[in-house]
C-alpha positions as MATLAB code, in Angstrom:
seq = 'MKTLYLFLIVCTTILSCNKAEKQNNIKTEKPNVILVITDDQGYGDIGIHGNNVIKTPNIDGFYKESYHLTDFHVNPTCAPTRAGLMTGRYANSTGVWHTVGGWSLLREQEKTMANMFSENGYATGAFGKWHMGDNYPFRAHDRGFQETVMHYGGGAQQTPDYWDNDYFDDTYFKNGKPTPYKGYCTDVFFKEAINFIKDRKDQPFFCYISTNAPHGPYNVPLEYYNMYKDLPNDVLTDTQKRFYGMITNVDDNFGKLRHTLKELNIADNTILIFMTDNGTAAGYNNSKGKVTGFNSGMRGKKGSEYEGGHRVPFFIHWKNGNISKLKDINQLTAQIDILPTLAELCNINLPKNHKPIDGQSLVSIFENNDNFGNRMLITDSQRVQEPVKWKNCSVMQNKWRLVNGKELYDVEKDQGQSTNIAKEHPEQVRKMRAFYDAWWTKTSVDFDKPIFFKIGNPNENPVTLTAHDVHSSKDDYVWNQIKIRNGNVGSGYWTLEIQEEADYEISLRRYPIESNLPINQTIPEVTTEEVKGLQFNIPKGKNLEYTKASIQFENAFSKQAEVIAGAESVNFNTHLKAGKTKFRAHFMNQENEQNIAFYVYINKL';
ca = [
      57.638 -109.807  -97.587;
      56.551 -106.847  -94.900;
      57.094 -104.131  -97.230;
      54.406 -106.376  -99.503;
      52.368 -106.446  -96.302;
      52.121 -102.889  -95.720;
      51.762 -102.092  -99.168;
      48.501 -104.085  -99.087;
      47.410 -102.174  -96.061;
      47.911  -98.836  -97.477;
      46.231  -99.940 -100.694;
      43.179 -101.407  -98.583;
      42.907  -98.092  -96.495;
      43.177  -96.190  -99.680;
      40.323  -98.254 -101.435;
      38.392  -98.078  -98.063;
      38.553  -94.252  -98.166;
      37.669  -93.744 -101.785;
      34.472  -96.144 -101.157;
      33.575  -94.093  -98.113;
      34.417  -90.760 -100.124;
      32.160  -91.703 -102.468;
      29.180  -93.000 -100.556;
      29.159  -89.879  -98.687;
      29.153  -87.710 -101.652;
      26.069  -89.258 -102.436;
      24.759  -88.382  -99.153;
      25.450  -84.921  -99.247;
      25.168  -84.192 -102.440;
      21.716  -82.173 -103.247;
      19.635  -84.077 -104.791;
      17.338  -82.820 -107.302;
      13.599  -82.756 -106.855;
      10.550  -83.310 -109.614;
       6.836  -83.145 -108.090;
       4.645  -84.437 -110.686;
       0.555  -83.694 -109.282;
      -2.099  -84.378 -111.656;
      -5.822  -82.817 -111.566;
      -8.463  -84.349 -110.946;
      -7.226  -88.432 -111.073;
      -8.147  -90.201 -108.038;
      -6.954  -93.293 -106.622;
      -8.360  -96.028 -108.424;
      -7.615  -94.013 -111.800;
      -3.958  -96.038 -111.988;
      -3.951  -99.664 -113.493;
      -1.485 -101.093 -110.586;
      -4.510  -99.841 -107.874;
      -6.670 -102.193 -109.288;
      -7.564 -100.617 -112.342;
      -7.943 -103.466 -115.386;
      -9.126 -100.854 -117.556;
      -6.984  -97.520 -117.346;
      -3.295  -98.005 -119.264;
      -1.086  -96.708 -117.096;
       2.544  -98.777 -117.607;
       4.477  -96.057 -117.060;
       3.227  -95.268 -113.574;
       2.465  -98.916 -112.784;
       6.541  -99.284 -113.389;
       7.084  -96.689 -111.541;
       5.255  -97.731 -108.176;
       7.575 -100.969 -108.096;
      10.353  -98.817 -107.784;
       9.478  -96.602 -104.945;
       7.849  -96.301 -101.407;
       4.204  -95.686 -101.138;
       1.905  -93.454  -98.685;
      -1.341  -96.084  -98.900;
      -3.160  -93.676  -96.534;
      -2.492  -90.362  -97.818;
      -4.403  -87.656  -98.008;
      -5.237  -84.048  -99.358;
      -8.131  -81.734  -99.589;
     -10.932  -82.589 -101.848;
     -10.398  -80.015 -104.033;
      -7.854  -78.296 -106.347;
      -6.451  -75.088 -104.691;
      -6.626  -76.175 -101.482;
      -4.517  -79.216 -101.595;
      -2.157  -76.801 -103.800;
      -2.071  -74.142 -100.911;
      -1.113  -77.339  -98.211;
       1.283  -78.934 -100.561;
       3.270  -76.100 -100.687;
       3.079  -74.610  -97.603;
       2.773  -77.418  -95.048;
       0.334  -75.839  -93.304;
      -3.618  -76.502  -93.214;
      -5.029  -74.678  -96.503;
      -7.619  -72.772  -94.332;
      -5.003  -71.008  -92.558;
      -3.146  -69.820  -95.930;
      -6.536  -67.816  -97.061;
      -7.063  -70.949  -99.912;
     -10.113  -72.757  -98.914;
     -12.058  -72.266 -101.976;
     -11.402  -72.609 -105.703;
     -12.674  -69.555 -106.541;
     -14.525  -66.313 -105.198;
     -11.345  -64.445 -103.931;
     -10.400  -67.835 -101.194;
      -7.899  -69.778 -103.967;
      -5.195  -66.546 -103.507;
      -2.386  -67.896 -101.043;
      -1.648  -64.994  -98.372;
       0.971  -63.217  -99.568;
       3.108  -64.024  -96.247;
       3.068  -67.477  -96.814;
       6.372  -68.872  -97.805;
       6.111  -72.024 -100.492;
       8.170  -75.361 -101.263;
      10.097  -73.127 -104.254;
      10.813  -70.325 -101.546;
      12.908  -73.298  -99.902;
      14.103  -74.344 -102.576;
      15.598  -71.670 -104.060;
      16.993  -70.315 -101.117;
      19.199  -73.152 -100.739;
      20.481  -72.688 -103.936;
      18.206  -74.414 -106.223;
      17.226  -73.433 -109.519;
      12.999  -73.662 -109.471;
      10.324  -74.403 -112.161;
       6.740  -74.573 -112.235;
       4.636  -75.965 -115.376;
       0.634  -76.095 -115.817;
      -1.379  -75.644 -113.180;
      -0.881  -72.889 -110.527;
      -4.368  -72.105 -108.941;
      -3.521  -69.801 -106.166;
      -3.601  -67.065 -107.855;
      -2.815  -64.704 -111.310;
      -2.175  -61.741 -110.132;
       1.138  -59.893 -108.377;
       1.907  -61.200 -105.709;
      -0.105  -64.501 -105.326;
       1.339  -65.669 -109.077;
       3.745  -68.849 -109.308;
       6.553  -66.505 -110.526;
       6.143  -64.106 -107.476;
       6.565  -67.240 -104.765;
       9.967  -68.403 -105.351;
       9.901  -69.843 -108.647;
      12.095  -68.702 -111.140;
      10.476  -70.052 -114.361;
       6.972  -70.583 -115.085;
       5.082  -71.814 -117.881;
       1.190  -71.479 -116.857;
      -2.084  -71.639 -117.669;
      -4.680  -69.406 -115.395;
      -7.152  -70.081 -112.948;
      -7.985  -73.697 -111.789;
      -8.109  -74.966 -115.610;
      -7.714  -74.105 -119.347;
     -10.597  -72.426 -120.524;
     -11.619  -70.581 -117.258;
     -12.310  -67.257 -116.748;
      -8.543  -65.938 -116.104;
      -7.093  -68.134 -118.691;
      -5.972  -66.977 -121.945;
      -9.036  -66.481 -124.135;
     -10.033  -69.805 -126.427;
      -7.406  -71.806 -124.797;
      -8.956  -75.232 -125.482;
      -5.986  -78.115 -124.759;
      -4.394  -77.866 -127.993;
      -2.040  -75.318 -129.627;
      -3.019  -72.829 -126.742;
      -1.645  -69.595 -125.206;
       0.014  -69.890 -121.895;
       1.820  -67.492 -119.748;
       5.890  -67.566 -119.285;
       7.149  -66.283 -116.121;
       3.545  -63.885 -116.666;
       4.269  -63.055 -120.452;
       1.301  -64.764 -122.778;
       3.183  -66.764 -125.136;
       1.714  -69.195 -127.911;
       2.501  -72.864 -127.501;
       2.208  -75.747 -130.107;
       0.594  -79.238 -128.902;
      -1.523  -80.664 -126.485;
      -2.004  -79.057 -123.280;
      -0.304  -81.958 -121.158;
       2.807  -82.443 -123.593;
       3.759  -79.132 -123.800;
       3.936  -78.489 -119.864;
       6.187  -81.892 -119.981;
       8.298  -80.444 -122.588;
       9.025  -77.241 -120.893;
       9.894  -79.484 -117.890;
      12.280  -81.660 -119.734;
      13.685  -78.029 -121.323;
      14.105  -76.845 -117.906;
      15.795  -80.003 -116.396;
      18.242  -80.220 -119.574;
      19.358  -76.791 -118.900;
      20.347  -77.213 -115.576;
      21.258  -80.426 -115.551;
      24.395  -79.430 -113.861;
      22.972  -77.886 -110.750;
      20.442  -79.249 -107.716;
      16.665  -78.063 -109.402;
      12.978  -78.354 -107.975;
      11.028  -78.859 -110.940;
       7.063  -78.819 -110.577;
       4.812  -80.531 -112.710;
       1.355  -79.657 -111.836;
      -0.464  -80.822 -115.314;
      -4.522  -79.442 -115.511;
      -5.317  -82.993 -116.960;
      -7.435  -84.981 -116.539;
      -9.553  -81.915 -115.482;
     -12.836  -81.013 -117.559;
     -13.314  -79.844 -120.465;
     -12.523  -83.616 -121.118;
     -10.754  -82.517 -124.385;
      -8.179  -85.114 -125.574;
      -5.944  -86.287 -128.430;
      -8.078  -88.587 -130.961;
      -5.069  -91.403 -130.337;
      -5.717  -91.529 -126.228;
      -9.601  -91.490 -126.862;
      -9.360  -94.562 -129.567;
      -7.750  -96.435 -126.978;
     -10.750  -96.734 -125.168;
     -14.026  -95.832 -127.552;
     -14.962  -99.055 -128.293;
     -15.057 -100.469 -124.844;
     -19.190 -100.960 -123.946;
     -21.131  -97.575 -122.692;
     -21.577 -100.313 -119.175;
     -17.603 -100.418 -118.981;
     -17.142  -96.489 -119.619;
     -19.017  -93.565 -120.756;
     -18.397  -91.742 -123.276;
     -16.544  -89.009 -120.597;
     -14.938  -91.380 -118.852;
     -13.182  -92.641 -121.974;
     -12.103  -89.184 -122.522;
     -11.045  -89.022 -119.275;
      -8.928  -92.360 -119.188;
      -7.588  -91.066 -122.491;
      -6.280  -87.585 -120.839;
      -4.624  -90.331 -118.204;
      -2.883  -92.541 -120.492;
      -1.370  -89.449 -121.707;
      -0.274  -88.236 -118.618;
       1.611  -91.331 -118.450;
       3.406  -91.516 -121.501;
       4.987  -87.970 -121.035;
       5.854  -89.430 -117.292;
       7.563  -92.239 -118.968;
       9.454  -89.612 -121.254;
      10.089  -87.701 -118.075;
      11.814  -90.826 -117.021;
      13.537  -91.746 -119.902;
      15.309  -88.218 -120.211;
      16.506  -88.372 -116.346;
      18.222  -91.482 -117.253;
      19.703  -90.039 -121.111;
      21.395  -86.949 -118.965;
      22.540  -89.440 -115.990;
      20.702  -87.368 -113.397;
      18.172  -90.305 -112.529;
      20.171  -91.675 -109.501;
      20.262  -88.513 -107.787;
      16.546  -87.268 -108.824;
      13.816  -87.445 -105.944;
      11.050  -88.177 -108.035;
       7.386  -87.960 -106.601;
       4.165  -88.711 -108.261;
       0.817  -88.036 -106.777;
      -2.721  -86.303 -107.534;
      -4.893  -83.631 -105.824;
      -7.889  -85.159 -104.869;
     -10.436  -87.283 -105.797;
     -11.586  -88.709 -109.056;
     -13.753  -86.111 -110.946;
     -14.928  -88.630 -113.705;
     -12.956  -91.931 -113.012;
     -16.336  -93.573 -110.929;
     -19.970  -93.043 -111.668;
     -22.752  -95.135 -109.662;
     -25.896  -93.891 -111.270;
     -28.986  -95.649 -109.442;
     -26.547  -98.824 -108.957;
     -24.983  -98.952 -112.147;
     -21.576  -98.541 -111.922;
     -18.924  -97.450 -114.399;
     -15.662  -96.669 -113.877;
     -13.445  -97.804 -110.908;
     -13.098  -96.200 -107.453;
     -11.135  -98.891 -105.004;
     -14.275  -99.415 -103.247;
     -14.020  -96.211 -101.859;
     -16.903  -93.683 -101.030;
     -17.357  -90.397 -102.403;
     -15.134  -88.475 -105.379;
     -13.728  -85.313 -105.583;
     -15.509  -82.645 -103.058;
     -16.985  -84.927 -101.247;
     -15.331  -85.379  -97.205;
     -15.642  -89.568  -97.422;
     -12.347  -91.317  -97.958;
     -12.864  -91.387 -102.322;
     -12.787  -87.324 -102.037;
      -9.259  -87.124 -100.096;
      -7.318  -90.279  -99.943;
      -5.321  -90.042 -102.918;
      -1.660  -91.999 -104.630;
       1.812  -90.766 -103.453;
       5.010  -92.521 -104.852;
       8.349  -91.549 -104.174;
      11.645  -92.795 -105.735;
      15.042  -91.880 -104.656;
      17.801  -94.483 -105.741;
      20.845  -92.639 -103.732;
      18.481  -91.968 -100.896;
      17.802  -95.817 -100.990;
      14.240  -95.243 -101.707;
      14.354  -97.291 -104.733;
      12.291 -100.223 -104.356;
       8.498 -101.746 -103.767;
       7.583 -100.829  -99.892;
       3.979  -99.523  -98.576;
       4.035  -97.451  -95.950;
       0.968  -97.557  -94.038;
       0.856  -94.643  -91.794;
      -2.012  -92.089  -91.758;
       0.134  -88.717  -93.769;
      -1.042  -85.586  -95.776;
       0.176  -83.153  -98.519;
       1.146  -80.891  -95.593;
       4.051  -83.552  -94.805;
       5.472  -83.331  -98.181;
       7.564  -79.733  -97.275;
       9.056  -80.840  -94.448;
      10.332  -84.237  -95.637;
      11.632  -82.428  -98.619;
      13.575  -80.336  -96.508;
      14.925  -83.264  -94.411;
      15.583  -85.338  -97.394;
      17.653  -82.090  -99.009;
      19.453  -81.434  -95.880;
      18.066  -77.665  -96.629;
      16.407  -75.385  -94.366;
      12.497  -74.686  -94.169;
      11.850  -70.831  -95.866;
      12.766  -68.117  -94.085;
      10.312  -66.180  -92.224;
       7.927  -69.379  -92.960;
       5.052  -69.669  -90.456;
       4.656  -72.641  -88.041;
       4.144  -75.939  -90.444;
       1.168  -78.157  -89.520;
       3.019  -80.982  -91.332;
       6.063  -83.487  -90.000;
       8.787  -85.083  -91.887;
       8.009  -88.690  -92.965;
      12.030  -89.570  -93.248;
      12.111  -91.517  -89.889;
       9.389  -93.649  -91.567;
      11.099  -94.020  -94.552;
      14.157  -95.069  -93.154;
      13.510  -96.553  -89.658;
       9.952  -97.452  -90.051;
       8.780  -94.918  -86.658;
       5.310  -95.315  -86.040;
       3.698  -91.771  -85.803;
       1.456  -93.551  -82.966;
      -2.296  -91.619  -82.663;
      -1.728  -89.205  -84.822;
      -4.706  -86.835  -86.263;
      -5.055  -84.955  -89.240;
      -8.434  -82.989  -90.866;
      -9.218  -82.237  -94.300;
     -12.397  -80.667  -95.321;
     -13.978  -78.873  -98.377;
     -15.978  -75.288  -98.164;
     -16.361  -74.033 -101.511;
     -17.759  -71.265  -99.410;
     -17.486  -67.260  -98.662;
     -16.846  -67.841  -95.247;
     -15.728  -71.444  -93.719;
     -18.437  -73.228  -91.538;
     -17.693  -75.479  -88.757;
     -17.973  -78.946  -89.311;
     -18.871  -78.374  -92.685;
     -17.949  -81.295  -95.301;
     -14.366  -82.340  -92.819;
     -12.836  -85.641  -91.963;
     -11.102  -86.053  -88.929;
      -8.473  -88.792  -89.345;
      -6.967  -91.304  -86.917;
      -5.230  -94.563  -87.719;
      -8.206  -96.119  -89.298;
     -11.111  -94.278  -87.697;
     -13.018  -91.341  -89.743;
     -14.938  -89.082  -88.025;
     -16.832  -87.479  -91.144;
     -19.076  -84.379  -90.459;
     -18.467  -84.655  -86.832;
     -21.205  -86.746  -86.581;
     -20.510  -90.253  -88.535;
     -17.591  -92.472  -87.342;
     -16.104  -95.351  -89.433;
     -13.654  -98.003  -89.262;
     -11.926  -97.774  -92.650;
      -9.920 -100.755  -92.444;
     -13.161 -103.014  -91.903;
     -15.722 -100.973  -93.481;
     -13.760  -99.206  -96.571;
     -16.756  -98.095  -98.117;
     -17.787  -95.919  -94.860;
     -21.640  -97.795  -95.329;
     -21.674  -98.194  -91.238;
     -21.964  -95.354  -88.872;
     -20.516  -96.563  -85.568;
     -20.667  -93.445  -83.842;
     -22.931  -94.410  -81.256;
     -20.752  -97.930  -80.104;
     -17.221  -95.178  -79.586;
     -18.490  -92.376  -77.981;
     -14.624  -91.894  -76.133;
     -13.739  -91.866  -79.850;
     -15.897  -89.376  -80.988;
     -15.230  -87.371  -77.927;
     -11.548  -87.615  -78.687;
     -11.945  -86.725  -82.300;
     -14.107  -83.629  -81.837;
     -11.797  -82.331  -79.437;
      -9.190  -82.407  -81.531;
     -11.424  -80.692  -84.441;
     -12.165  -77.718  -81.952;
      -8.613  -76.918  -81.433;
      -7.718  -76.735  -84.944;
     -10.679  -74.872  -85.580;
      -9.666  -72.572  -83.476;
      -6.161  -72.333  -84.723;
      -7.161  -71.980  -88.891;
      -9.914  -69.742  -88.546;
      -7.742  -66.780  -86.709;
      -7.704  -65.196  -90.360;
     -10.905  -66.019  -92.010;
     -12.419  -62.713  -91.657;
      -9.411  -60.550  -92.907;
      -9.636  -60.093  -96.809;
      -7.099  -60.635  -99.441;
      -6.167  -57.570 -101.692;
      -5.328  -57.061 -105.176;
      -2.740  -54.459 -105.672;
      -3.138  -51.969 -107.548;
      -0.850  -49.237 -108.222;
       2.276  -51.652 -108.058;
       4.850  -51.738 -110.721;
       5.144  -54.959 -110.263;
       2.011  -55.214 -112.391;
       0.128  -52.654 -114.380;
      -2.450  -52.947 -115.880;
      -3.834  -55.033 -113.113;
      -6.523  -57.935 -114.774;
      -9.526  -58.711 -112.434;
     -11.775  -61.481 -113.309;
     -15.503  -62.159 -112.395;
     -13.221  -65.854 -111.198;
     -11.986  -64.084 -108.409;
     -15.066  -61.676 -107.065;
     -17.082  -62.455 -103.429;
     -20.362  -63.136 -103.589;
     -22.870  -64.132 -101.437;
     -25.138  -65.995 -104.137;
     -22.498  -68.283 -105.232;
     -22.938  -67.161 -109.165;
     -19.285  -67.297 -110.099;
     -18.435  -66.856 -113.733;
     -15.451  -69.047 -113.795;
     -15.165  -70.240 -117.146;
     -15.035  -68.996 -120.475;
     -17.998  -70.733 -121.506;
     -20.249  -68.819 -119.020;
     -19.052  -65.790 -120.438;
     -19.886  -66.960 -124.099;
     -23.397  -68.095 -122.283;
     -23.612  -64.462 -120.540;
     -24.202  -65.929 -117.021;
     -25.499  -63.638 -114.681;
     -22.947  -63.059 -111.930;
     -22.314  -60.623 -108.664;
     -20.099  -59.483 -105.990;
     -17.138  -57.445 -105.708;
     -13.384  -57.266 -105.843;
     -11.102  -56.297 -102.672;
      -8.500  -53.746 -103.963;
      -5.417  -52.400 -101.767;
      -4.613  -49.054 -103.705;
      -1.309  -48.591 -103.053;
      -0.704  -45.495 -104.758;
      -2.675  -42.237 -105.113;
      -2.718  -41.446 -108.596;
      -4.698  -41.252 -112.037;
      -6.436  -44.333 -113.376;
      -8.292  -46.192 -116.103;
     -10.400  -48.993 -115.467;
     -11.888  -50.141 -118.390;
     -15.025  -52.948 -118.159;
     -14.890  -55.619 -120.777;
     -17.266  -58.382 -121.701;
     -14.472  -60.094 -122.931;
     -10.582  -60.266 -122.229;
      -8.523  -57.603 -123.835;
      -7.162  -60.350 -126.520;
     -10.183  -61.327 -128.007;
     -10.602  -58.202 -129.855;
     -14.900  -58.536 -129.525;
     -17.078  -56.275 -128.716;
     -19.188  -55.963 -125.804;
     -22.335  -56.920 -126.951;
     -20.419  -59.510 -129.806;
     -22.652  -63.063 -130.162;
     -19.978  -65.642 -130.762;
     -21.002  -68.597 -133.097;
     -21.240  -72.007 -132.129;
     -17.348  -73.846 -131.902;
     -17.564  -77.391 -133.546;
     -15.080  -80.245 -132.596;
     -11.593  -80.039 -134.922;
     -10.697  -83.587 -135.603;
      -6.987  -82.259 -136.612;
      -6.973  -81.619 -133.475;
      -7.993  -83.648 -131.385;
     -11.491  -84.793 -129.585;
     -12.986  -81.788 -127.968;
     -16.822  -80.863 -126.542;
     -18.660  -78.727 -129.302;
     -18.858  -74.976 -127.327;
     -22.493  -73.739 -127.966;
     -23.139  -70.115 -129.529;
     -23.066  -67.515 -127.332;
     -25.805  -65.245 -126.156;
     -26.140  -61.492 -127.008;
     -26.630  -59.348 -124.045;
     -26.997  -56.079 -125.511;
     -26.217  -54.259 -122.492;
     -26.511  -50.265 -122.585;
     -24.693  -49.096 -119.705;
     -21.841  -49.650 -117.340;
     -20.944  -48.768 -113.459;
     -18.143  -48.932 -111.246;
     -18.315  -48.505 -107.306;
     -15.714  -47.762 -104.703;
     -17.134  -48.379 -101.615;
     -17.209  -45.092  -99.262;
     -15.842  -43.348 -101.979;
     -17.848  -42.741 -105.041;
     -19.461  -44.561 -108.136;
     -19.749  -43.590 -111.756;
     -21.614  -44.344 -114.847;
     -21.525  -44.225 -118.731;
     -23.062  -45.598 -122.158;
     -22.132  -48.728 -123.654;
     -21.079  -47.374 -127.407;
     -22.367  -49.349 -130.041;
     -19.328  -51.849 -131.480;
     -17.654  -50.783 -128.140;
     -15.075  -53.460 -126.575;
     -14.856  -51.561 -123.725;
     -16.089  -48.617 -121.376;
     -13.216  -47.007 -119.927;
     -13.307  -44.418 -116.747;
     -10.420  -42.183 -116.162;
     -10.351  -41.172 -112.363;
      -8.132  -40.431 -109.268;
      -8.121  -43.023 -106.664;
      -6.358  -42.140 -103.677;
      -4.225  -44.858 -101.447;
      -6.208  -47.618  -99.373;
      -7.808  -50.296  -99.507;
     -11.631  -50.319 -100.491;
     -14.468  -52.928 -102.061;
     -14.671  -52.228 -105.625;
     -17.856  -53.434 -108.075;
     -18.133  -53.262 -111.841;
     -21.381  -53.818 -113.681;
     -22.795  -54.160 -116.822;
     -26.763  -53.087 -117.398;
     -29.361  -53.803 -120.185;
     -32.157  -52.020 -121.259;
     -34.024  -53.181 -117.991;
     -31.875  -52.161 -116.251;
     -30.823  -55.519 -114.857;
     -27.211  -55.838 -113.807;
     -24.358  -58.185 -114.575;
     -20.892  -58.073 -113.406;
     -18.229  -57.144 -115.880;
     -16.327  -60.205 -116.569;
     -13.127  -58.530 -117.163;
     -11.630  -55.709 -115.786;
      -8.468  -53.650 -116.633;
      -6.927  -51.235 -114.041;
      -4.180  -49.191 -115.271;
      -2.424  -46.648 -113.356;
      -1.361  -43.855 -115.508;
];
């Protein structure tokens, strides 16, 4: 009897140890991380948030198994949100406060979330949109991502992107090399991400899926447009039907992603995040009191300093980390919190040589419902060459919102921000203005320091410069390919760092090299191809009849040459000394009217 009793004790001890070891392994094994971020989808563009028209069953289902940051904020536009997300720092500090104009390039000294994961033994991949630079050393595959499939610029069909991309059967950049793909853009990016996950399922990975959908142009597969086409126009406009169709396509792909994780038996130890990058671009419209779409009662859309411009969804699920049930977290949070949160959840170090982060880990909120108390956060939308103090900004504390330094709202009582109560609460205004003053002093330190394209560097030769990234005082950026077809007039300069004194060939083009189009070619109208999907027609291009071209290096020299009939480029061979400079490149017509060269290729010979 005594022997049997001892035997039972030993067995119980062994079982307890095995159970403890299993639980310990769950906590210590590095989780995979997948971060899905969509482009221009607002808080109200999801069914579970009260939108009774849009079809998002997979995201709605995910919501029921996840924690939700209900008061989560980003920047009101694309590139700044991504800069804050990737670095954990306020975007203005990183050199990214615009979407074009040379200020969407993440300063090379900044470290990213991908650096953090790769330095800690993770495989890293990025698929879709980057929007923080398309040249070395700013590209995703220069910033810690080991595998990338991306469009360039802020969206497919923008100036830096491969010529004639239209969301269907496009050419994207695989680790920087143009590569053709079959299928609709969102389907391609999710498929490539899933292939990456399958290949790395036996090691920890970080997968960043950053769709260009539902960003315009609102080209959409017909089957998704048809889900909404019969709705009356007083419910959804035609543009909104396209926009919603693009979101439902994202939702279907999100469902396929979740199915794949379960199939591979890695779903339980994968941190999966769904979020968006700013307020809705097209999901809500209020024209003279006629409302279509849904914005969850908020004021403002994409680009706005009001709540609808920057409050977005954030859902997170991790079964092995006990983040797998429906739970609202109502404290004030932002995208700058995600990098330190993932570092703590994954038990890994922040990136080496990382600058001080502005965000804070949310793990204590997840685990213990800790309270951040009277924390303040700031978001703003600059979209200018040099940021302006108090421009399009919101200072946030709990449910207080100080907009543009003058308007105070309590969004708990006034979600639509219709009643300015600044006069009734002067002390609250004073405190929030003081916080902004300190924030401005901190973030504005490097505003006057240019970010330079590297010329003559072996990591990228030749270098492609586009009109998307010029510095212009006129706000006349030729940032997409339709503007190029139309011959829009642009101005400005690029900031270059010539890294090696050498002979260079500089080629000026109206159209990119892959187009094989002559400078003065007029492009015919492009019409909808229903076999691909529903697309906006592209109007006939404009005949510009350029006769001359010129280049100018500030404080150095300038050169001019004729445009030869039928030529695709005007080429200049020149010797460049090492150093930093402002560079201008123009075409001129017979009246000597200038226009910026939309594409410039600089090749070290």
